[in-house]
N, C-alpha and C positions, 0 to 999 in steps of 0.2 A: 448505467451511465446517467440515465435521468434522476435517479436518486442523488447521486453526487452532484449534479447539476443544481438540483433543488436546494440542497444543503449549501453549497457554495453561494447561491444567490441570496440565501438567507443569512449569510455570513457566518456560517459554521466552517470551522477550518477541516476541509475534506479534502482529501487527495485520492484521485482514482487512477490506478495503474492496472492495465490489461494485461493478461497472460494468455494471449490467443494460443488455442490448440489445447488448453488444458481442460481436464474434466472438473465438473462440479465437485467441490470439497478436496481439490488438489493439495491443499495446505496440509491435510492429514497425512500425505505420502512424502514427507521430506527425504525420506531414505530413498526414494524412487526417483523423484524428479528433482533436477537441479532448480527448476523454477520454483518449486515449494519453498525450498530453502531460502532462496532470493527473496520470495514474498514474505516469508516470516522474518527476515533480517530487517526488511524495509519497514514493516509493521512495527517491529520492536524498536527501531530507530525512531521512527515517528512519535510513538508514545513516550519515549524517553525525552525527546525534545520538547513535546508538548508539555509534559509534567514537570520539565525543567524551566518552563517559562518563556521559551523561544517564541517569538511571535509568528515566525515563518519558518516551519519545518523544512528540512532538506528533502529533496527527492531521493529516490533510490539510488544508493551509491554505486550499484551494479549497472545502472542505466537501463532499467526496464521501460518499456513504452508507456505512456499514460497520458 
């Protein structure tokens, strides 16, 4: 949380999304957790938007908290 806040304060386009209840490294288990798939989809969308030059990338379309 603090790292994301510091990035944002420095003007870095950072988005923080929490997946409460997930284990460390849960992204590696997309076949086990729906949250993992959602997080990967959110990250992929963000990277696509940033590399396409969008100034304000969209939030997670699935509505994860953040």
